[in-house]
C-alpha positions in Angstrom: 101.7 87.2 99.1 99.5 85.6 96.5 100.6 82.1 97.4 99.0 82.4 100.9 95.9 80.5 102.0 93.9 82.1 104.8 91.2 80.2 106.8 88.9 80.8 109.7 88.6 77.7 111.9 85.6 78.5 114.2 85.8 75.1 116.0 89.4 75.9 117.1 88.7 79.7 117.5 91.6 80.6 115.3 92.6 82.0 111.9 95.4 80.3 110.0 97.7 81.4 107.3 99.5 78.8 105.1 102.2 79.2 102.4 101.8 76.2 100.3 101.6 73.3 102.7 103.4 75.1 105.5 101.5 76.7 108.4 103.2 80.1 108.8 101.0 82.0 111.2 98.0 81.6 113.6 95.7 84.2 115.2 93.7 83.0 118.1 90.4 84.6 119.1 87.4 84.5 121.4 84.0 85.5 120.1 81.2 86.3 122.6 78.6 87.1 119.9 79.3 90.9 120.1 83.1 91.2 120.2 85.9 89.2 118.8 88.9 89.4 121.1 92.0 88.8 119.1 94.1 87.1 121.8 97.3 85.8 120.3 99.2 86.3 117.0 101.9 83.7 116.4 104.2 83.1 113.5 106.3 79.9 113.3 109.9 80.9 114.1 111.3 79.8 110.8 108.9 82.1 108.9 109.3 85.2 111.1 110.4 88.5 109.5 108.3 88.1 106.3 105.1 90.1 107.4 102.9 87.0 108.0 101.6 88.3 111.3 100.5 91.5 109.8 99.0 89.6 106.9 96.9 87.3 109.1 95.7 90.2 111.3 94.7 92.3 108.2 92.8 89.3 106.7 91.1 88.5 110.0 90.0 92.2 110.4 88.7 92.1 106.9 86.8 88.9 107.7 85.2 90.4 110.8 84.3 93.6 109.0 82.7 91.7 106.2 80.5 89.9 108.7 79.4 93.3 110.0 78.1 92.2 113.3 81.1 92.3 115.6 83.6 94.7 117.1 87.3 93.8 117.8 89.1 93.8 121.1 92.9 93.8 120.4 94.0 91.7 123.5 97.3 90.6 121.9 100.0 93.3 122.0 100.8 92.7 118.3 97.2 93.2 117.2 97.1 96.4 119.3 100.3 97.6 117.6 98.8 96.7 114.2 95.7 98.9 114.8 98.0 101.7 116.0 99.8 101.5 112.7 96.5 101.3 110.7 94.3 104.0 112.3 91.9 104.0 109.4 90.8 100.5 110.5 90.0 101.7 114.1 86.3 102.0 113.4 85.8 98.3 114.1 87.5 98.5 117.6 85.4 98.0 120.7 85.1 101.3 122.5 87.0 101.4 125.8 
């Protein structure tokens, strides 16, 4: 997945993932200054089945961890499933 371009768009409260010129996946979020609620992962239907949703979630979690000042609330069911499949990343989750 080296040909992918990942961006954080704070004005739109979303992360995007492009393959070349094509938008393949979007991850919407809400940031209250303490917690980033990952609210909706979406992959364009023609690009589904290639792991793009997992890729954008992983890159977003990496981005949030690098900043070091936020926890994650996995509001979206896909994001919650991603964390369940990656328990080593659970340290960034907001305690319930």
